[in-house]
C-alpha atoms as a printed R data frame, in Angstrom:
    type eleno elety resid chain resno      x       y      z
1   ATOM     1    CA   MET     A     1 51.933  51.115 66.530
2   ATOM     2    CA   MET     A     2 50.157  52.958 63.234
3   ATOM     3    CA   LEU     A     3 52.035  56.250 62.522
4   ATOM     4    CA   ALA     A     4 49.431  59.063 62.957
5   ATOM     5    CA   LEU     A     5 48.360  62.590 64.099
6   ATOM     6    CA   GLN     A     6 45.878  63.862 65.707
7   ATOM     7    CA   LYS     A     7 43.141  65.615 63.936
8   ATOM     8    CA   ASN     A     8 43.517  68.926 65.363
9   ATOM     9    CA   VAL     A     9 46.749  69.166 64.008
10  ATOM    10    CA   VAL     A    10 45.993  67.579 60.084
11  ATOM    11    CA   LEU     A    11 43.019  70.363 60.461
12  ATOM    12    CA   HIS     A    12 45.684  73.253 61.440
13  ATOM    13    CA   PHE     A    13 47.519  72.314 57.958
14  ATOM    14    CA   CYS     A    14 44.802  71.752 56.228
15  ATOM    15    CA   GLN     A    15 43.919  75.481 56.600
16  ATOM    16    CA   PHE     A    16 47.167  76.622 55.887
17  ATOM    17    CA   ALA     A    17 46.880  75.168 52.533
18  ATOM    18    CA   THR     A    18 43.714  76.627 51.677
19  ATOM    19    CA   GLU     A    19 45.178  80.042 53.010
20  ATOM    20    CA   LYS     A    20 47.753  79.268 49.836
21  ATOM    21    CA   GLY     A    21 45.114  78.280 47.866
22  ATOM    22    CA   ILE     A    22 45.300  74.356 47.769
23  ATOM    23    CA   THR     A    23 42.049  73.329 49.260
24  ATOM    24    CA   LEU     A    24 41.436  69.271 50.566
25  ATOM    25    CA   ASN     A    25 38.779  67.907 48.305
26  ATOM    26    CA   LYS     A    26 37.657  64.338 47.103
27  ATOM    27    CA   ASN     A    27 40.016  64.119 44.147
28  ATOM    28    CA   ASN     A    28 43.288  64.877 46.326
29  ATOM    29    CA   GLY     A    29 42.370  63.111 49.437
30  ATOM    30    CA   LYS     A    30 38.859  61.461 49.739
31  ATOM    31    CA   GLU     A    31 39.826  59.300 52.102
32  ATOM    32    CA   LEU     A    32 41.288  61.823 54.350
33  ATOM    33    CA   LEU     A    33 38.701  64.666 53.626
34  ATOM    34    CA   HIS     A    34 36.383  61.508 55.110
35  ATOM    35    CA   LEU     A    35 38.361  60.858 58.544
36  ATOM    36    CA   LEU     A    36 38.502  64.717 59.197
37  ATOM    37    CA   GLN     A    37 34.989  65.115 58.567
38  ATOM    38    CA   ASP     A    38 34.080  62.073 61.142
39  ATOM    39    CA   PRO     A    39 33.475  63.561 64.287
40  ATOM    40    CA   THR     A    40 33.926  60.052 65.839
41  ATOM    41    CA   VAL     A    41 37.792  59.768 64.381
42  ATOM    42    CA   GLU     A    42 40.540  61.651 66.673
43  ATOM    43    CA   MET     A    43 44.056  60.567 65.028
44  ATOM    44    CA   ILE     A    44 44.751  60.744 61.142
45  ATOM    45    CA   PRO     A    45 46.809  57.838 59.845
46  ATOM    46    CA   TYR     A    46 49.605  59.470 59.064
47  ATOM    47    CA   HIS     A    47 50.293  58.144 55.337
48  ATOM    48    CA   LEU     A    48 47.165  60.102 54.141
49  ATOM    49    CA   TYR     A    49 48.571  63.523 55.716
50  ATOM    50    CA   ALA     A    50 51.671  62.552 54.071
51  ATOM    51    CA   LYS     A    51 49.820  62.211 50.613
52  ATOM    52    CA   PHE     A    52 48.324  65.226 50.842
53  ATOM    53    CA   TYR     A    53 50.885  66.863 51.915
54  ATOM    54    CA   LYS     A    54 53.218  66.450 48.946
55  ATOM    55    CA   TYR     A    55 50.405  67.094 46.534
56  ATOM    56    CA   VAL     A    56 50.365  71.042 48.649
57  ATOM    57    CA   LEU     A    57 54.236  70.726 48.466
58  ATOM    58    CA   GLN     A    58 53.901  70.310 44.492
59  ATOM    59    CA   LYS     A    59 51.297  72.413 43.970
60  ATOM    60    CA   SER     A    60 52.933  75.606 46.235
61  ATOM    61    CA   LYS     A    61 56.003  75.105 45.012
62  ATOM    62    CA   ASP     A    62 57.513  75.754 48.695
63  ATOM    63    CA   ASN     A    63 60.598  74.329 49.777
64  ATOM    64    CA   LEU     A    64 60.335  75.179 52.948
65  ATOM    65    CA   LEU     A    65 56.192  75.239 53.492
66  ATOM    66    CA   GLY     A    66 56.833  73.361 57.100
67  ATOM    67    CA   LEU     A    67 58.839  76.296 58.360
68  ATOM    68    CA   HIS     A    68 56.183  78.816 57.416
69  ATOM    69    CA   GLN     A    69 53.459  76.657 58.460
70  ATOM    70    CA   GLY     A    70 55.302  76.996 61.663
71  ATOM    71    CA   GLU     A    71 55.528  80.749 61.194
72  ATOM    72    CA   ARG     A    72 52.141  80.813 61.221
73  ATOM    73    CA   PHE     A    73 51.515  79.346 63.972
74  ATOM    74    CA   ASN     A    74 48.944  81.869 66.803
75  ATOM    75    CA   ILE     A    75 47.337  81.276 70.093
76  ATOM    76    CA   SER     A    76 44.921  79.197 68.711
77  ATOM    77    CA   ALA     A    77 47.445  76.320 67.148
78  ATOM    78    CA   LEU     A    78 49.245  76.394 70.884
79  ATOM    79    CA   GLY     A    79 45.642  75.414 72.482
80  ATOM    80    CA   ILE     A    80 47.242  73.789 75.414
81  ATOM    81    CA   VAL     A    81 48.989  77.157 76.311
82  ATOM    82    CA   GLY     A    82 45.916  78.397 77.367
83  ATOM    83    CA   GLN     A    83 45.422  75.560 80.211
84  ATOM    84    CA   LEU     A    84 49.560  75.466 81.246
85  ATOM    85    CA   ILE     A    85 49.206  79.097 82.706
86  ATOM    86    CA   GLN     A    86 46.272  78.242 84.858
87  ATOM    87    CA   SER     A    87 48.202  75.166 85.972
88  ATOM    88    CA   CYS     A    88 51.886  76.278 86.102
89  ATOM    89    CA   ASP     A    89 54.423  79.067 87.717
90  ATOM    90    CA   ASN     A    90 57.372  78.910 85.052
91  ATOM    91    CA   VAL     A    91 58.389  77.777 81.566
92  ATOM    92    CA   GLY     A    92 59.953  74.711 82.428
93  ATOM    93    CA   GLU     A    93 57.179  72.958 83.918
94  ATOM    94    CA   ALA     A    94 54.793  74.331 81.366
95  ATOM    95    CA   LEU     A    95 57.399  73.032 78.948
96  ATOM    96    CA   HIS     A    96 57.173  69.361 80.268
97  ATOM    97    CA   LYS     A    97 53.759  69.441 80.511
98  ATOM    98    CA   SER     A    98 53.619  70.475 76.752
99  ATOM    99    CA   ILE     A    99 55.893  67.855 75.706
100 ATOM   100    CA   GLY     A   100 53.797  65.185 77.502
101 ATOM   101    CA   HIS     A   101 50.915  66.692 75.445
102 ATOM   102    CA   PHE     A   102 52.667  66.728 72.087
103 ATOM   103    CA   ASN     A   103 53.994  63.633 72.506
104 ATOM   104    CA   GLN     A   104 50.392  62.004 73.082
105 ATOM   105    CA   ILE     A   105 48.996  63.573 70.177
106 ATOM   106    CA   ASN     A   106 51.320  61.885 67.343
107 ATOM   107    CA   THR     A   107 53.252  58.944 67.203
108 ATOM   108    CA   VAL     A   108 55.120  60.567 64.118
109 ATOM   109    CA   SER     A   109 58.065  61.984 66.519
110 ATOM   110    CA   ASN     A   110 58.662  62.425 70.459
111 ATOM   111    CA   PHE     A   111 59.404  65.737 71.566
112 ATOM   112    CA   SER     A   112 62.407  65.860 75.332
113 ATOM   113    CA   ILE     A   113 64.706  68.499 76.804
114 ATOM   114    CA   ALA     A   114 67.928  68.090 77.477
115 ATOM   115    CA   THR     A   115 70.187  69.745 79.477
116 ATOM   116    CA   ASN     A   116 74.010  70.484 79.554
117 ATOM   117    CA   TYR     A   117 75.730  72.699 82.021
118 ATOM   118    CA   GLU     A   118 73.978  76.341 81.080
119 ATOM   119    CA   LEU     A   119 71.727  74.921 77.950
120 ATOM   120    CA   ILE     A   120 68.619  73.334 77.345
121 ATOM   121    CA   LYS     A   121 68.248  71.819 73.701
122 ATOM   122    CA   LEU     A   122 64.365  71.171 72.864
123 ATOM   123    CA   VAL     A   123 65.249  68.256 70.887
124 ATOM   124    CA   ILE     A   124 62.796  66.736 68.101
125 ATOM   125    CA   GLU     A   125 63.160  62.791 67.314
126 ATOM   126    CA   PRO     A   126 60.850  61.320 64.026
127 ATOM   127    CA   ASP     A   127 59.983  57.867 64.096
128 ATOM   128    CA   GLN     A   128 62.334  55.726 61.765
129 ATOM   129    CA   GLU     A   129 59.488  54.659 60.217
130 ATOM   130    CA   ALA     A   130 58.068  57.687 59.359
131 ATOM   131    CA   THR     A   131 61.541  59.124 58.053
132 ATOM   132    CA   GLU     A   132 62.366  56.162 55.730
133 ATOM   133    CA   SER     A   133 58.808  55.761 54.415
134 ATOM   134    CA   TYR     A   134 58.218  59.787 54.237
135 ATOM   135    CA   PRO     A   135 61.319  61.136 54.484
136 ATOM   136    CA   ARG     A   136 60.673  64.856 52.650
137 ATOM   137    CA   VAL     A   137 57.298  65.296 54.546
138 ATOM   138    CA   THR     A   138 58.486  64.032 58.262
139 ATOM   139    CA   GLU     A   139 61.359  67.399 57.519
140 ATOM   140    CA   HIS     A   140 58.460  69.363 57.501
141 ATOM   141    CA   PHE     A   141 57.333  68.077 60.163
142 ATOM   142    CA   ILE     A   142 60.535  68.680 62.236
143 ATOM   143    CA   LEU     A   143 60.698  71.879 60.590
144 ATOM   144    CA   SER     A   144 57.319  73.364 62.007
145 ATOM   145    CA   SER     A   145 57.765  71.844 65.453
146 ATOM   146    CA   LEU     A   146 60.720  73.103 65.763
147 ATOM   147    CA   VAL     A   147 58.901  76.784 65.725
148 ATOM   148    CA   PHE     A   148 56.274  75.435 67.639
149 ATOM   149    CA   ALA     A   149 58.366  75.073 70.308
150 ATOM   150    CA   LEU     A   150 59.790  78.338 70.092
151 ATOM   151    CA   LYS     A   151 56.049  80.029 69.506
152 ATOM   152    CA   GLU     A   152 54.469  78.067 72.854
153 ATOM   153    CA   ILE     A   153 58.248  79.982 74.748
154 ATOM   154    CA   TYR     A   154 57.091  83.044 73.180
155 ATOM   155    CA   TYR     A   155 53.088  82.877 74.237
156 ATOM   156    CA   LEU     A   156 53.732  81.868 77.454
157 ATOM   157    CA   THR     A   157 56.095  84.713 78.716
158 ATOM   158    CA   LEU     A   158 55.139  87.007 75.869
159 ATOM   159    CA   LYS     A   159 59.350  87.725 75.099
160 ATOM   160    CA   THR     A   160 61.134  86.428 72.309
161 ATOM   161    CA   HIS     A   161 64.169  84.018 73.102
162 ATOM   162    CA   VAL     A   162 66.797  84.129 70.084
163 ATOM   163    CA   PRO     A   163 67.822  80.779 70.299
164 ATOM   164    CA   PHE     A   164 71.548  79.733 70.788
165 ATOM   165    CA   ALA     A   165 71.682  77.378 67.622
166 ATOM   166    CA   VAL     A   166 69.168  75.315 65.807
167 ATOM   167    CA   HIS     A   167 70.036  71.782 64.415
168 ATOM   168    CA   ILE     A   168 68.224  69.803 61.826
169 ATOM   169    CA   THR     A   169 69.796  66.332 60.641
170 ATOM   170    CA   PHE     A   170 69.168  67.173 57.295
171 ATOM   171    CA   GLN     A   171 69.820  69.594 54.479
172 ATOM   172    CA   VAL     A   172 67.537  72.370 52.502
173 ATOM   173    CA   ASP     A   173 68.775  74.735 50.226
174 ATOM   174    CA   ASN     A   174 67.236  77.949 51.738
175 ATOM   175    CA   LYS     A   175 69.508  78.607 54.721
176 ATOM   176    CA   LYS     A   176 69.124  82.141 54.826
177 ATOM   177    CA   GLU     A   177 65.118  81.595 55.356
178 ATOM   178    CA   LEU     A   178 65.683  79.312 58.330
179 ATOM   179    CA   GLU     A   179 68.163  81.702 60.514
180 ATOM   180    CA   ARG     A   180 65.661  84.555 59.358
181 ATOM   181    CA   VAL     A   181 62.185  82.456 60.778
182 ATOM   182    CA   PHE     A   182 64.978  80.804 63.777
183 ATOM   183    CA   GLN     A   183 66.773  84.017 64.201
184 ATOM   184    CA   ALA     A   184 69.243  81.852 64.607
185 ATOM   185    CA   PRO     A   185 72.377  80.306 63.219
186 ATOM   186    CA   VAL     A   186 71.140  76.869 62.080
187 ATOM   187    CA   TYR     A   187 73.643  74.085 61.049
188 ATOM   188    CA   GLN     A   188 72.337  71.266 58.866
189 ATOM   189    CA   ASN     A   189 73.270  67.621 58.988
190 ATOM   190    CA   GLN     A   190 73.840  67.330 62.388
191 ATOM   191    CA   LYS     A   191 73.077  63.986 65.145
192 ATOM   192    CA   THR     A   192 69.645  65.381 66.285
193 ATOM   193    CA   ASN     A   193 66.729  68.073 65.573
194 ATOM   194    CA   ALA     A   194 67.220  70.579 68.200
195 ATOM   195    CA   VAL     A   195 66.518  74.309 69.355
196 ATOM   196    CA   LEU     A   196 69.437  75.265 71.866
197 ATOM   197    CA   MET     A   197 68.651  78.061 74.369
198 ATOM   198    CA   ASN     A   198 69.541  79.237 77.471
199 ATOM   199    CA   LYS     A   199 69.022  77.619 80.479
200 ATOM   200    CA   THR     A   200 67.509  80.215 82.067
201 ATOM   201    CA   VAL     A   201 64.445  80.593 80.596
202 ATOM   202    CA   LEU     A   202 63.197  77.383 82.655
203 ATOM   203    CA   ASP     A   203 63.257  80.007 85.177
204 ATOM   204    CA   GLU     A   204 61.115  82.803 83.079
205 ATOM   205    CA   LYS     A   205 58.022  83.040 85.039
206 ATOM   206    CA   ILE     A   206 54.522  82.524 82.593
207 ATOM   207    CA   ILE     A   207 52.643  86.073 82.184
208 ATOM   208    CA   LEU     A   208 48.984  85.919 83.531
209 ATOM   209    CA   ALA     A   209 48.324  89.691 83.399
210 ATOM   210    CA   ASN     A   210 48.708  90.128 79.524
211 ATOM   211    CA   HIS     A   211 47.475  87.068 78.368
212 ATOM   212    CA   ASP     A   212 43.548  88.497 78.303
213 ATOM   213    CA   HIS     A   213 45.597  91.108 75.921
214 ATOM   214    CA   MET     A   214 47.060  88.456 73.328
215 ATOM   215    CA   ARG     A   215 43.389  86.199 73.536
216 ATOM   216    CA   LEU     A   216 41.791  89.777 72.299
217 ATOM   217    CA   MET     A   217 44.154  90.373 69.863
218 ATOM   218    CA   GLU     A   218 43.630  86.483 68.665
219 ATOM   219    CA   GLU     A   219 40.388  87.421 68.072
220 ATOM   220    CA   THR     A   220 40.435  90.558 66.464
221 ATOM   221    CA   LEU     A   221 43.226  89.497 64.019
222 ATOM   222    CA   CYS     A   222 41.016  86.459 63.348
223 ATOM   223    CA   LYS     A   223 37.991  88.151 62.344
224 ATOM   224    CA   ARG     A   224 40.596  90.336 60.405
225 ATOM   225    CA   ILE     A   225 41.625  87.595 58.374
226 ATOM   226    CA   GLN     A   226 38.108  85.883 57.767
227 ATOM   227    CA   ASN     A   227 37.121  89.459 56.650
228 ATOM   228    CA   THR     A   228 39.786  89.336 53.887
229 ATOM   229    CA   THR     A   229 38.996  87.420 50.797
230 ATOM   230    CA   VAL     A   230 41.930  86.726 48.739
231 ATOM   231    CA   LYS     A   231 40.707  86.441 44.873
232 ATOM   232    CA   SER     A   232 43.312  87.135 42.085
233 ATOM   233    CA   SER     A   233 44.798  90.678 44.346
234 ATOM   234    CA   TYR     A   234 48.500  90.041 45.483
235 ATOM   235    CA   THR     A   235 47.172  93.067 47.775
236 ATOM   236    CA   ASP     A   236 44.698  91.042 49.750
237 ATOM   237    CA   LEU     A   237 46.490  88.164 50.091
238 ATOM   238    CA   VAL     A   238 49.389  90.470 51.909
239 ATOM   239    CA   VAL     A   239 47.052  92.294 53.625
240 ATOM   240    CA   LYS     A   240 45.951  88.337 54.860
241 ATOM   241    CA   THR     A   241 49.300  87.571 55.352
242 ATOM   242    CA   ILE     A   242 50.320  90.232 57.730
243 ATOM   243    CA   TYR     A   243 47.872  89.426 59.798
244 ATOM   244    CA   GLN     A   244 48.636  85.929 60.549
245 ATOM   245    CA   LEU     A   245 51.670  86.698 60.934
246 ATOM   246    CA   ILE     A   246 51.439  89.742 63.666
247 ATOM   247    CA   ASN     A   247 52.653  88.484 66.816
248 ATOM   248    CA   PRO     A   248 52.351  91.513 67.974
249 ATOM   249    CA   LYS     A   249 54.830  93.075 66.009
250 ATOM   250    CA   LEU     A   250 54.434  93.806 62.535
251 ATOM   251    CA   PRO     A   251 56.101  91.939 60.027
252 ATOM   252    CA   ASP     A   252 58.416  93.907 57.332
253 ATOM   253    CA   LEU     A   253 58.171  92.808 53.528
254 ATOM   254    CA   SER     A   254 61.349  90.682 53.960
255 ATOM   255    CA   ALA     A   255 59.174  88.434 56.217
256 ATOM   256    CA   VAL     A   256 55.523  88.571 53.796
257 ATOM   257    CA   ALA     A   257 57.566  88.064 50.405
258 ATOM   258    CA   SER     A   258 59.547  84.793 52.245
259 ATOM   259    CA   ASN     A   259 56.532  83.394 53.753
260 ATOM   260    CA   LEU     A   260 54.777  83.270 50.145
261 ATOM   261    CA   ASN     A   261 57.734  82.307 48.945
262 ATOM   262    CA   MET     A   262 58.908  84.844 46.714
263 ATOM   263    CA   SER     A   263 61.522  87.333 46.746
264 ATOM   264    CA   ASP     A   264 61.559  91.239 47.819
265 ATOM   265    CA   ARG     A   265 61.633  92.835 44.444
266 ATOM   266    CA   THR     A   266 58.860  90.414 42.835
267 ATOM   267    CA   LEU     A   267 56.832  90.696 45.429
268 ATOM   268    CA   GLN     A   268 57.266  94.969 45.372
269 ATOM   269    CA   ARG     A   269 56.570  94.691 41.608
270 ATOM   270    CA   LYS     A   270 53.581  92.648 41.640
271 ATOM   271    CA   LEU     A   271 51.901  94.608 44.410
272 ATOM   272    CA   SER     A   272 53.077  97.982 42.407
273 ATOM   273    CA   GLN     A   273 51.307  96.793 39.453
274 ATOM   274    CA   GLU     A   274 48.413  96.745 41.303
275 ATOM   275    CA   GLY     A   275 48.774 100.623 42.191
276 ATOM   276    CA   SER     A   276 49.538  99.499 45.724
277 ATOM   277    CA   SER     A   277 53.088  99.373 47.797
278 ATOM   278    CA   TYR     A   278 53.808  97.464 51.053
279 ATOM   279    CA   LYS     A   279 54.237 100.865 52.781
280 ATOM   280    CA   LYS     A   280 50.506 101.561 51.810
281 ATOM   281    CA   ILE     A   281 49.514  98.625 52.800
282 ATOM   282    CA   ILE     A   282 51.047  98.374 56.131
283 ATOM   283    CA   THR     A   283 49.508 101.626 57.013
284 ATOM   284    CA   GLN     A   284 46.618 100.405 56.821
285 ATOM   285    CA   VAL     A   285 46.933  97.356 58.568
286 ATOM   286    CA   LYS     A   286 48.089  99.926 61.801
287 ATOM   287    CA   MET     A   287 44.733 101.697 61.277
288 ATOM   288    CA   ASN     A   288 42.741  99.412 61.427
289 ATOM   289    CA   LEU     A   289 44.024  97.419 64.276
290 ATOM   290    CA   ALA     A   290 44.187 100.483 65.980
291 ATOM   291    CA   ALA     A   291 40.701 101.358 65.186
292 ATOM   292    CA   ASP     A   292 39.529  97.718 66.061
293 ATOM   293    CA   TYR     A   293 41.068  97.868 69.567
294 ATOM   294    CA   LEU     A   294 40.111 101.123 70.427
295 ATOM   295    CA   GLY     A   295 36.453 100.150 69.845
296 ATOM   296    CA   GLN     A   296 36.920  97.548 72.297
297 ATOM   297    CA   ASN     A   297 37.585 100.075 74.962
298 ATOM   298    CA   LEU     A   298 41.409  99.241 75.648
299 ATOM   299    CA   SER     A   299 43.477 101.853 77.096
300 ATOM   300    CA   ILE     A   300 45.682 104.191 74.887
301 ATOM   301    CA   LYS     A   301 48.782 101.723 76.731
302 ATOM   302    CA   GLU     A   302 46.694  98.556 76.015
303 ATOM   303    CA   THR     A   303 46.534  99.715 72.516
304 ATOM   304    CA   SER     A   304 49.995 100.213 71.663
305 ATOM   305    CA   TYR     A   305 51.143  96.705 73.435
306 ATOM   306    CA   LEU     A   306 49.450  95.425 71.008
307 ATOM   307    CA   MET     A   307 50.380  97.560 67.948
308 ATOM   308    CA   GLY     A   308 53.979  96.593 68.988
309 ATOM   309    CA   TYR     A   309 54.598 100.210 70.226
310 ATOM   310    CA   SER     A   310 57.486 100.579 72.730
311 ATOM   311    CA   GLU     A   311 55.774 103.801 74.065
312 ATOM   312    CA   PRO     A   312 52.774 104.706 73.826
313 ATOM   313    CA   THR     A   313 53.754 108.057 73.136
314 ATOM   314    CA   ALA     A   314 55.072 106.789 69.710
315 ATOM   315    CA   PHE     A   315 51.591 105.146 68.805
316 ATOM   316    CA   VAL     A   316 49.579 108.529 69.761
317 ATOM   317    CA   PHE     A   317 51.890 110.389 67.352
318 ATOM   318    CA   ALA     A   318 51.140 107.460 64.310
319 ATOM   319    CA   PHE     A   319 47.302 107.894 65.495
320 ATOM   320    CA   LYS     A   320 47.491 111.740 65.302
321 ATOM   321    CA   LYS     A   321 49.215 111.124 61.611
322 ATOM   322    CA   TRP     A   322 46.851 108.726 60.508
323 ATOM   323    CA   PHE     A   323 43.259 110.058 62.014
324 ATOM   324    CA   ASN     A   324 43.956 113.908 62.600
325 ATOM   325    CA   ASP     A   325 43.068 113.167 65.780
326 ATOM   326    CA   THR     A   326 43.954 111.789 69.432
327 ATOM   327    CA   PRO     A   327 43.325 108.387 70.425
328 ATOM   328    CA   ALA     A   328 41.427 110.058 73.467
329 ATOM   329    CA   ASN     A   329 39.235 112.195 71.056
330 ATOM   330    CA   TYR     A   330 38.560 108.889 68.823
331 ATOM   331    CA   GLN     A   331 37.063 106.789 71.699
332 ATOM   332    CA   LYS     A   332 35.251 109.636 73.067
333 ATOM   333    CA   ARG     A   333 33.151 109.750 70.190
334 ATOM   334    CA   LEU     A   334 33.158 105.829 69.865
335 ATOM   335    CA   SER     A   335 31.232 106.360 72.906
336 ATOM   336    CA   GLU     A   336 29.038 109.075 72.355
337 ATOM   337    CA   GLN     A   337 28.457 107.425 69.001
338 ATOM   338    CA   ASN     A   338 27.095 104.028 70.994
């Protein structure tokens, strides 16, 4: 069987590469570009994907590219979730359906669920040919897939479920960065690639009520991302990266710096040279999102949730500080103007 990935998977990576300033073109992937532009093509040969992936690895100098790609998965990248919530009651049922879907859209790896006492293992087994022929690319694919699994559980439940541990069969240099993204101990050179979690997660109910809010958040963030043009400004690059990493909690400086493959100090220095700072940027992002959500007639409670605040009172206090006004008055003025 030919090693292949569904076109949408490859397109998502190409979009991620473009955000890093590396665009697929005739010079670095002529055949791949042709297949992606052909509406009749559904599956992309893995060797073409691997060739472009190696090129992006070389240009980006990001040794954890797959991990950072997974970190940027949003609800649209997990498009199957929208269908799952219509037909599944709990996470266990949704994961089994999702795994079946995942295994259909690629022949490079196989996902499965294993249970052991109080634990579940979300296991990904790469195809032997993929591992032998494209070892580095396949390792990155495994990392992005494991992050994908955790992101899916989050979007199904709208809660962060921290794993007990993550196992990978290979070795990477920056273990600290792995553990930052997975929020769990990462054990390398293991027998399987897996995320280990409490078995109770399978019984978690899928949240329907808040899913529309997550969709609205996604649409709002997508507009902000599209309207943020990155040229030579690190400030614009940081703004765009913040919007991409919101879930709905805003990322801190370390998360953004790591995703951009640089140290906290380096990023702070580059922003300072442009007369900016992370604190200024994050404040402006918060102001933009607050205005966007309130402008779409969301309640103060709904807006505070999408802004990552645990209590509406904390959001109201911050809003007054930003705009010298209350959210209620702000919405009233918008309503009168319209």
